[in-house]
PDB file of N, CA, C, O and CB in Angstrom:
ATOM      1  N   MET A   1      36.680 119.364  29.801  1.00  0.00           N
ATOM      2  CA  MET A   1      37.500 118.991  30.940  1.00  0.00           C
ATOM      3  C   MET A   1      36.750 117.920  31.730  1.00  0.00           C
ATOM      4  O   MET A   1      35.567 118.075  32.034  1.00  0.00           O
ATOM      5  CB  MET A   1      37.834 120.233  31.834  1.00  0.00           C
ATOM      6  N   ASN A   2      37.441 116.851  32.054  1.00  0.00           N
ATOM      7  CA  ASN A   2      36.771 115.762  32.763  1.00  0.00           C
ATOM      8  C   ASN A   2      36.670 116.055  34.265  1.00  0.00           C
ATOM      9  O   ASN A   2      37.255 117.012  34.771  1.00  0.00           O
ATOM     10  CB  ASN A   2      37.519 114.442  32.533  1.00  0.00           C
ATOM     11  N   ARG A   3      35.934 115.229  34.937  1.00  0.00           N
ATOM     12  CA  ARG A   3      35.664 115.434  36.368  1.00  0.00           C
ATOM     13  C   ARG A   3      36.933 115.387  37.211  1.00  0.00           C
ATOM     14  O   ARG A   3      37.075 116.153  38.165  1.00  0.00           O
ATOM     15  CB  ARG A   3      34.684 114.385  36.869  1.00  0.00           C
ATOM     16  N   LYS A   4      37.850 114.499  36.868  1.00  0.00           N
ATOM     17  CA  LYS A   4      39.093 114.356  37.625  1.00  0.00           C
ATOM     18  C   LYS A   4      39.936 115.629  37.526  1.00  0.00           C
ATOM     19  O   LYS A   4      40.510 116.074  38.519  1.00  0.00           O
ATOM     20  CB  LYS A   4      39.896 113.143  37.117  1.00  0.00           C
ATOM     21  N   ALA A   5      40.009 116.205  36.341  1.00  0.00           N
ATOM     22  CA  ALA A   5      40.773 117.435  36.141  1.00  0.00           C
ATOM     23  C   ALA A   5      40.142 118.608  36.887  1.00  0.00           C
ATOM     24  O   ALA A   5      40.850 119.431  37.467  1.00  0.00           O
ATOM     25  CB  ALA A   5      40.878 117.759  34.649  1.00  0.00           C
ATOM     26  N   LYS A   6      38.815 118.684  36.871  1.00  0.00           N
ATOM     27  CA  LYS A   6      38.124 119.756  37.592  1.00  0.00           C
ATOM     28  C   LYS A   6      38.355 119.637  39.085  1.00  0.00           C
ATOM     29  O   LYS A   6      38.563 120.638  39.771  1.00  0.00           O
ATOM     30  CB  LYS A   6      36.624 119.730  37.291  1.00  0.00           C
ATOM     31  N   THR A   7      38.320 118.406  39.591  1.00  0.00           N
ATOM     32  CA  THR A   7      38.559 118.184  41.013  1.00  0.00           C
ATOM     33  C   THR A   7      39.977 118.598  41.390  1.00  0.00           C
ATOM     34  O   THR A   7      40.181 119.231  42.426  1.00  0.00           O
ATOM     35  CB  THR A   7      38.319 116.712  41.376  1.00  0.00           C
ATOM     36  N   ALA A   8      40.944 118.251  40.572  1.00  0.00           N
ATOM     37  CA  ALA A   8      42.336 118.630  40.831  1.00  0.00           C
ATOM     38  C   ALA A   8      42.508 120.141  40.813  1.00  0.00           C
ATOM     39  O   ALA A   8      43.242 120.695  41.631  1.00  0.00           O
ATOM     40  CB  ALA A   8      43.267 117.987  39.800  1.00  0.00           C
ATOM     41  N   LEU A   9      41.835 120.806  39.885  1.00  0.00           N
ATOM     42  CA  LEU A   9      41.903 122.259  39.794  1.00  0.00           C
ATOM     43  C   LEU A   9      41.303 122.916  41.032  1.00  0.00           C
ATOM     44  O   LEU A   9      41.880 123.864  41.564  1.00  0.00           O
ATOM     45  CB  LEU A   9      41.183 122.747  38.540  1.00  0.00           C
ATOM     46  N   VAL A  10      40.174 122.435  41.492  1.00  0.00           N
ATOM     47  CA  VAL A  10      39.539 122.984  42.689  1.00  0.00           C
ATOM     48  C   VAL A  10      40.416 122.753  43.913  1.00  0.00           C
ATOM     49  O   VAL A  10      40.564 123.650  44.743  1.00  0.00           O
ATOM     50  CB  VAL A  10      38.151 122.355  42.903  1.00  0.00           C
ATOM     51  N   LEU A  11      40.999 121.566  44.037  1.00  0.00           N
ATOM     52  CA  LEU A  11      41.879 121.281  45.172  1.00  0.00           C
ATOM     53  C   LEU A  11      43.120 122.173  45.159  1.00  0.00           C
ATOM     54  O   LEU A  11      43.576 122.622  46.211  1.00  0.00           O
ATOM     55  CB  LEU A  11      42.297 119.810  45.161  1.00  0.00           C
ATOM     56  N   ALA A  12      43.662 122.427  43.976  1.00  0.00           N
ATOM     57  CA  ALA A  12      44.812 123.325  43.864  1.00  0.00           C
ATOM     58  C   ALA A  12      44.426 124.744  44.267  1.00  0.00           C
ATOM     59  O   ALA A  12      45.195 125.419  44.951  1.00  0.00           O
ATOM     60  CB  ALA A  12      45.370 123.313  42.429  1.00  0.00           C
ATOM     61  N   LEU A  13      43.271 125.197  43.864  1.00  0.00           N
ATOM     62  CA  LEU A  13      42.795 126.527  44.229  1.00  0.00           C
ATOM     63  C   LEU A  13      42.589 126.641  45.733  1.00  0.00           C
ATOM     64  O   LEU A  13      42.964 127.645  46.338  1.00  0.00           O
ATOM     65  CB  LEU A  13      41.495 126.849  43.495  1.00  0.00           C
ATOM     66  N   VAL A  14      42.002 125.631  46.332  1.00  0.00           N
ATOM     67  CA  VAL A  14      41.792 125.632  47.782  1.00  0.00           C
ATOM     68  C   VAL A  14      43.134 125.671  48.510  1.00  0.00           C
ATOM     69  O   VAL A  14      43.267 126.361  49.521  1.00  0.00           O
ATOM     70  CB  VAL A  14      40.979 124.389  48.217  1.00  0.00           C
ATOM     71  N   ALA A  15      44.111 124.950  48.016  1.00  0.00           N
ATOM     72  CA  ALA A  15      45.440 124.944  48.634  1.00  0.00           C
ATOM     73  C   ALA A  15      46.090 126.326  48.566  1.00  0.00           C
ATOM     74  O   ALA A  15      46.688 126.781  49.541  1.00  0.00           O
ATOM     75  CB  ALA A  15      46.340 123.906  47.951  1.00  0.00           C
ATOM     76  N   VAL A  16      45.976 126.987  47.425  1.00  0.00           N
ATOM     77  CA  VAL A  16      46.555 128.327  47.271  1.00  0.00           C
ATOM     78  C   VAL A  16      45.854 129.318  48.193  1.00  0.00           C
ATOM     79  O   VAL A  16      46.514 130.142  48.825  1.00  0.00           O
ATOM     80  CB  VAL A  16      46.454 128.800  45.803  1.00  0.00           C
ATOM     81  N   VAL A  17      44.548 129.252  48.277  1.00  0.00           N
ATOM     82  CA  VAL A  17      43.792 130.145  49.156  1.00  0.00           C
ATOM     83  C   VAL A  17      44.172 129.902  50.615  1.00  0.00           C
ATOM     84  O   VAL A  17      44.340 130.852  51.379  1.00  0.00           O
ATOM     85  CB  VAL A  17      42.274 129.948  48.957  1.00  0.00           C
ATOM     86  N   ALA A  18      44.307 128.650  50.999  1.00  0.00           N
ATOM     87  CA  ALA A  18      44.684 128.326  52.384  1.00  0.00           C
ATOM     88  C   ALA A  18      46.079 128.854  52.706  1.00  0.00           C
ATOM     89  O   ALA A  18      46.303 129.379  53.796  1.00  0.00           O
ATOM     90  CB  ALA A  18      44.630 126.802  52.618  1.00  0.00           C
ATOM     91  N   MET A  19      47.005 128.720  51.782  1.00  0.00           N
ATOM     92  CA  MET A  19      48.358 129.233  52.015  1.00  0.00           C
ATOM     93  C   MET A  19      48.361 130.756  52.110  1.00  0.00           C
ATOM     94  O   MET A  19      49.064 131.321  52.949  1.00  0.00           O
ATOM     95  CB  MET A  19      49.304 128.776  50.897  1.00  0.00           C
ATOM     96  N   ALA A  20      47.597 131.416  51.275  1.00  0.00           N
ATOM     97  CA  ALA A  20      47.521 132.880  51.320  1.00  0.00           C
ATOM     98  C   ALA A  20      46.920 133.347  52.637  1.00  0.00           C
ATOM     99  O   ALA A  20      47.385 134.327  53.219  1.00  0.00           O
ATOM    100  CB  ALA A  20      46.693 133.416  50.143  1.00  0.00           C
ATOM    101  N   PHE A  21      45.893 132.656  53.108  1.00  0.00           N
ATOM    102  CA  PHE A  21      45.289 133.017  54.393  1.00  0.00           C
ATOM    103  C   PHE A  21      46.296 132.833  55.518  1.00  0.00           C
ATOM    104  O   PHE A  21      46.383 133.668  56.418  1.00  0.00           O
ATOM    105  CB  PHE A  21      44.027 132.171  54.662  1.00  0.00           C
ATOM    106  N   ARG A  22      47.051 131.753  55.472  1.00  0.00           N
ATOM    107  CA  ARG A  22      48.037 131.488  56.525  1.00  0.00           C
ATOM    108  C   ARG A  22      49.131 132.545  56.541  1.00  0.00           C
ATOM    109  O   ARG A  22      49.578 132.962  57.610  1.00  0.00           O
ATOM    110  CB  ARG A  22      48.656 130.105  56.338  1.00  0.00           C
ATOM    111  N   VAL A  23      49.562 132.977  55.365  1.00  0.00           N
ATOM    112  CA  VAL A  23      50.602 133.998  55.279  1.00  0.00           C
ATOM    113  C   VAL A  23      50.093 135.327  55.843  1.00  0.00           C
ATOM    114  O   VAL A  23      50.830 136.029  56.536  1.00  0.00           O
ATOM    115  CB  VAL A  23      51.065 134.176  53.817  1.00  0.00           C
ATOM    116  N   SER A  24      48.856 135.668  55.553  1.00  0.00           N
ATOM    117  CA  SER A  24      48.321 136.951  56.021  1.00  0.00           C
ATOM    118  C   SER A  24      47.902 136.908  57.487  1.00  0.00           C
ATOM    119  O   SER A  24      47.724 137.956  58.108  1.00  0.00           O
ATOM    120  CB  SER A  24      47.135 137.360  55.167  1.00  0.00           C
ATOM    121  N   TRP A  25      47.746 135.720  58.043  1.00  0.00           N
ATOM    122  CA  TRP A  25      47.247 135.579  59.420  1.00  0.00           C
ATOM    123  C   TRP A  25      48.098 136.357  60.426  1.00  0.00           C
ATOM    124  O   TRP A  25      47.573 137.171  61.186  1.00  0.00           O
ATOM    125  CB  TRP A  25      47.210 134.102  59.814  1.00  0.00           C
ATOM    126  N   ASN A  26      49.409 136.108  60.431  1.00  0.00           N
ATOM    127  CA  ASN A  26      50.280 136.763  61.415  1.00  0.00           C
ATOM    128  C   ASN A  26      50.286 138.274  61.252  1.00  0.00           C
ATOM    129  O   ASN A  26      50.227 139.008  62.238  1.00  0.00           O
ATOM    130  CB  ASN A  26      51.700 136.232  61.297  1.00  0.00           C
ATOM    131  N   ALA A  27      50.357 138.738  60.018  1.00  0.00           N
ATOM    132  CA  ALA A  27      50.389 140.182  59.783  1.00  0.00           C
ATOM    133  C   ALA A  27      49.101 140.846  60.249  1.00  0.00           C
ATOM    134  O   ALA A  27      49.145 141.888  60.904  1.00  0.00           O
ATOM    135  CB  ALA A  27      50.621 140.476  58.300  1.00  0.00           C
ATOM    136  N   LEU A  28      47.975 140.268  59.927  1.00  0.00           N
ATOM    137  CA  LEU A  28      46.699 140.874  60.330  1.00  0.00           C
ATOM    138  C   LEU A  28      46.501 140.805  61.837  1.00  0.00           C
ATOM    139  O   LEU A  28      45.967 141.739  62.434  1.00  0.00           O
ATOM    140  CB  LEU A  28      45.533 140.182  59.624  1.00  0.00           C
ATOM    141  N   ARG A  29      46.924 139.715  62.453  1.00  0.00           N
ATOM    142  CA  ARG A  29      46.800 139.599  63.906  1.00  0.00           C
ATOM    143  C   ARG A  29      47.699 140.623  64.599  1.00  0.00           C
ATOM    144  O   ARG A  29      47.301 141.223  65.598  1.00  0.00           O
ATOM    145  CB  ARG A  29      47.159 138.168  64.369  1.00  0.00           C
ATOM    146  N   ASP A  30      48.912 140.824  64.071  1.00  0.00           N
ATOM    147  CA  ASP A  30      49.819 141.819  64.634  1.00  0.00           C
ATOM    148  C   ASP A  30      49.270 143.230  64.481  1.00  0.00           C
ATOM    149  O   ASP A  30      49.427 144.060  65.376  1.00  0.00           O
ATOM    150  CB  ASP A  30      51.181 141.721  63.973  1.00  0.00           C
ATOM    151  N   VAL A  31      48.628 143.501  63.352  1.00  0.00           N
ATOM    152  CA  VAL A  31      47.999 144.817  63.159  1.00  0.00           C
ATOM    153  C   VAL A  31      46.904 145.032  64.198  1.00  0.00           C
ATOM    154  O   VAL A  31      46.807 146.108  64.789  1.00  0.00           O
ATOM    155  CB  VAL A  31      47.413 144.944  61.726  1.00  0.00           C
ATOM    156  N   ALA A  32      46.086 144.017  64.418  1.00  0.00           N
ATOM    157  CA  ALA A  32      45.007 144.140  65.403  1.00  0.00           C
ATOM    158  C   ALA A  32      45.570 144.376  66.804  1.00  0.00           C
ATOM    159  O   ALA A  32      45.035 145.184  67.563  1.00  0.00           O
ATOM    160  CB  ALA A  32      44.124 142.879  65.392  1.00  0.00           C
ATOM    161  N   LYS A  33      46.640 143.676  67.145  1.00  0.00           N
ATOM    162  CA  LYS A  33      47.263 143.882  68.460  1.00  0.00           C
ATOM    163  C   LYS A  33      47.865 145.276  68.564  1.00  0.00           C
ATOM    164  O   LYS A  33      47.807 145.900  69.624  1.00  0.00           O
ATOM    165  CB  LYS A  33      48.347 142.821  68.716  1.00  0.00           C
ATOM    166  N   ALA A  34      48.442 145.768  67.475  1.00  0.00           N
ATOM    167  CA  ALA A  34      49.074 147.087  67.476  1.00  0.00           C
ATOM    168  C   ALA A  34      48.060 148.204  67.680  1.00  0.00           C
ATOM    169  O   ALA A  34      48.395 149.248  68.240  1.00  0.00           O
ATOM    170  CB  ALA A  34      49.825 147.307  66.177  1.00  0.00           C
ATOM    171  N   ILE A  35      46.824 147.996  67.231  1.00  0.00           N
ATOM    172  CA  ILE A  35      45.813 149.040  67.417  1.00  0.00           C
ATOM    173  C   ILE A  35      45.052 148.870  68.723  1.00  0.00           C
ATOM    174  O   ILE A  35      44.102 149.604  68.995  1.00  0.00           O
ATOM    175  CB  ILE A  35      44.838 149.039  66.253  1.00  0.00           C
ATOM    176  N   GLY A  36      45.474 147.891  69.538  1.00  0.00           N
ATOM    177  CA  GLY A  36      44.917 147.766  70.877  1.00  0.00           C
ATOM    178  C   GLY A  36      43.828 146.733  71.053  1.00  0.00           C
ATOM    179  O   GLY A  36      43.125 146.752  72.064  1.00  0.00           O
ATOM    180  N   ALA A  37      43.667 145.839  70.110  1.00  0.00           N
ATOM    181  CA  ALA A  37      42.632 144.812  70.240  1.00  0.00           C
ATOM    182  C   ALA A  37      43.073 143.763  71.265  1.00  0.00           C
ATOM    183  O   ALA A  37      44.262 143.477  71.405  1.00  0.00           O
ATOM    184  CB  ALA A  37      42.340 144.144  68.865  1.00  0.00           C
ATOM    185  N   ASP A  38      42.102 143.199  71.975  1.00  0.00           N
ATOM    186  CA  ASP A  38      42.434 142.132  72.919  1.00  0.00           C
ATOM    187  C   ASP A  38      42.724 140.842  72.158  1.00  0.00           C
ATOM    188  O   ASP A  38      42.627 140.809  70.931  1.00  0.00           O
ATOM    189  CB  ASP A  38      41.282 141.918  73.938  1.00  0.00           C
ATOM    190  N   GLY A  39      43.075 139.787  72.876  1.00  0.00           N
ATOM    191  CA  GLY A  39      43.482 138.539  72.243  1.00  0.00           C
ATOM    192  C   GLY A  39      42.422 137.925  71.347  1.00  0.00           C
ATOM    193  O   GLY A  39      42.726 137.459  70.249  1.00  0.00           O
ATOM    194  N   THR A  40      41.179 137.922  71.811  1.00  0.00           N
ATOM    195  CA  THR A  40      40.096 137.332  71.022  1.00  0.00           C
ATOM    196  C   THR A  40      39.841 138.133  69.754  1.00  0.00           C
ATOM    197  O   THR A  40      39.696 137.565  68.671  1.00  0.00           O
ATOM    198  CB  THR A  40      38.815 137.247  71.853  1.00  0.00           C
ATOM    199  N   ALA A  41      39.788 139.437  69.891  1.00  0.00           N
ATOM    200  CA  ALA A  41      39.552 140.292  68.724  1.00  0.00           C
ATOM    201  C   ALA A  41      40.699 140.178  67.726  1.00  0.00           C
ATOM    202  O   ALA A  41      40.478 140.158  66.515  1.00  0.00           O
ATOM    203  CB  ALA A  41      39.373 141.756  69.157  1.00  0.00           C
ATOM    204  N   ALA A  42      41.928 140.104  68.240  1.00  0.00           N
ATOM    205  CA  ALA A  42      43.078 139.970  67.347  1.00  0.00           C
ATOM    206  C   ALA A  42      43.050 138.638  66.604  1.00  0.00           C
ATOM    207  O   ALA A  42      43.497 138.556  65.460  1.00  0.00           O
ATOM    208  CB  ALA A  42      44.382 140.102  68.136  1.00  0.00           C
ATOM    209  N   THR A  43      42.532 137.602  67.245  1.00  0.00           N
ATOM    210  CA  THR A  43      42.429 136.303  66.588  1.00  0.00           C
ATOM    211  C   THR A  43      41.344 136.305  65.519  1.00  0.00           C
ATOM    212  O   THR A  43      41.511 135.672  64.476  1.00  0.00           O
ATOM    213  CB  THR A  43      42.147 135.212  67.615  1.00  0.00           C
ATOM    214  N   LEU A  44      40.244 136.997  65.753  1.00  0.00           N
ATOM    215  CA  LEU A  44      39.136 137.029  64.804  1.00  0.00           C
ATOM    216  C   LEU A  44      39.343 138.013  63.655  1.00  0.00           C
ATOM    217  O   LEU A  44      38.739 137.866  62.592  1.00  0.00           O
ATOM    218  CB  LEU A  44      37.873 137.372  65.524  1.00  0.00           C
ATOM    219  N   TYR A  45      40.191 139.009  63.865  1.00  0.00           N
ATOM    220  CA  TYR A  45      40.396 140.046  62.854  1.00  0.00           C
ATOM    221  C   TYR A  45      40.800 139.490  61.487  1.00  0.00           C
ATOM    222  O   TYR A  45      40.259 139.945  60.479  1.00  0.00           O
ATOM    223  CB  TYR A  45      41.448 141.011  63.329  1.00  0.00           C
ATOM    224  N   PRO A  46      41.732 138.522  61.404  1.00  0.00           N
ATOM    225  CA  PRO A  46      42.072 137.983  60.066  1.00  0.00           C
ATOM    226  C   PRO A  46      40.876 137.345  59.362  1.00  0.00           C
ATOM    227  O   PRO A  46      40.772 137.418  58.137  1.00  0.00           O
ATOM    228  CB  PRO A  46      43.188 136.950  60.190  1.00  0.00           C
ATOM    229  N   PHE A  47      39.972 136.721  60.121  1.00  0.00           N
ATOM    230  CA  PHE A  47      38.777 136.142  59.499  1.00  0.00           C
ATOM    231  C   PHE A  47      37.895 137.234  58.904  1.00  0.00           C
ATOM    232  O   PHE A  47      37.314 137.054  57.834  1.00  0.00           O
ATOM    233  CB  PHE A  47      37.980 135.318  60.525  1.00  0.00           C
ATOM    234  N   VAL A  48      37.795 138.360  59.595  1.00  0.00           N
ATOM    235  CA  VAL A  48      36.956 139.459  59.111  1.00  0.00           C
ATOM    236  C   VAL A  48      37.525 140.027  57.816  1.00  0.00           C
ATOM    237  O   VAL A  48      36.807 140.164  56.825  1.00  0.00           O
ATOM    238  CB  VAL A  48      36.842 140.570  60.179  1.00  0.00           C
ATOM    239  N   VAL A  49      38.805 140.353  57.823  1.00  0.00           N
ATOM    240  CA  VAL A  49      39.421 140.976  56.650  1.00  0.00           C
ATOM    241  C   VAL A  49      39.425 140.017  55.463  1.00  0.00           C
ATOM    242  O   VAL A  49      38.969 140.372  54.376  1.00  0.00           O
ATOM    243  CB  VAL A  49      40.854 141.424  56.971  1.00  0.00           C
ATOM    244  N   ASP A  50      39.938 138.802  55.666  1.00  0.00           N
ATOM    245  CA  ASP A  50      40.008 137.850  54.555  1.00  0.00           C
ATOM    246  C   ASP A  50      38.618 137.355  54.161  1.00  0.00           C
ATOM    247  O   ASP A  50      38.374 137.069  52.989  1.00  0.00           O
ATOM    248  CB  ASP A  50      40.901 136.662  54.928  1.00  0.00           C
ATOM    249  N   GLY A  51      37.718 137.253  55.115  1.00  0.00           N
ATOM    250  CA  GLY A  51      36.355 136.838  54.818  1.00  0.00           C
ATOM    251  C   GLY A  51      35.636 137.846  53.935  1.00  0.00           C
ATOM    252  O   GLY A  51      34.925 137.469  53.004  1.00  0.00           O
ATOM    253  N   LEU A  52      35.824 139.125  54.229  1.00  0.00           N
ATOM    254  CA  LEU A  52      35.208 140.160  53.403  1.00  0.00           C
ATOM    255  C   LEU A  52      35.793 140.157  51.996  1.00  0.00           C
ATOM    256  O   LEU A  52      35.073 140.378  51.022  1.00  0.00           O
ATOM    257  CB  LEU A  52      35.391 141.536  54.045  1.00  0.00           C
ATOM    258  N   MET A  53      37.092 139.908  51.886  1.00  0.00           N
ATOM    259  CA  MET A  53      37.694 139.825  50.542  1.00  0.00           C
ATOM    260  C   MET A  53      37.149 138.622  49.787  1.00  0.00           C
ATOM    261  O   MET A  53      36.932 138.693  48.577  1.00  0.00           O
ATOM    262  CB  MET A  53      39.237 139.736  50.636  1.00  0.00           C
ATOM    263  N   ALA A  54      36.929 137.535  50.483  1.00  0.00           N
ATOM    264  CA  ALA A  54      36.387 136.337  49.835  1.00  0.00           C
ATOM    265  C   ALA A  54      34.960 136.585  49.349  1.00  0.00           C
ATOM    266  O   ALA A  54      34.577 136.136  48.269  1.00  0.00           O
ATOM    267  CB  ALA A  54      36.417 135.136  50.804  1.00  0.00           C
ATOM    268  N   LEU A  55      34.186 137.297  50.146  1.00  0.00           N
ATOM    269  CA  LEU A  55      32.810 137.606  49.751  1.00  0.00           C
ATOM    270  C   LEU A  55      32.748 138.569  48.575  1.00  0.00           C
ATOM    271  O   LEU A  55      31.851 138.487  47.735  1.00  0.00           O
ATOM    272  CB  LEU A  55      32.052 138.191  50.925  1.00  0.00           C
ATOM    273  N   ALA A  56      33.710 139.482  48.524  1.00  0.00           N
ATOM    274  CA  ALA A  56      33.725 140.458  47.431  1.00  0.00           C
ATOM    275  C   ALA A  56      34.038 139.761  46.129  1.00  0.00           C
ATOM    276  O   ALA A  56      34.098 140.406  45.082  1.00  0.00           O
ATOM    277  CB  ALA A  56      34.748 141.579  47.698  1.00  0.00           C
TER     278      ALA A  56
END
């Protein structure tokens, strides 16, 4: 596989990951608000959940 194809594949993967994060953002933020988290914690909660999945 040449360099151009690898770059396109990586960019496509990054796009899919970004879209998945965006879709889960509202749901995770709403869950955090529902359990009583303040605004800052509710905003950071999606990073924690999706970040841990990314690390795994």
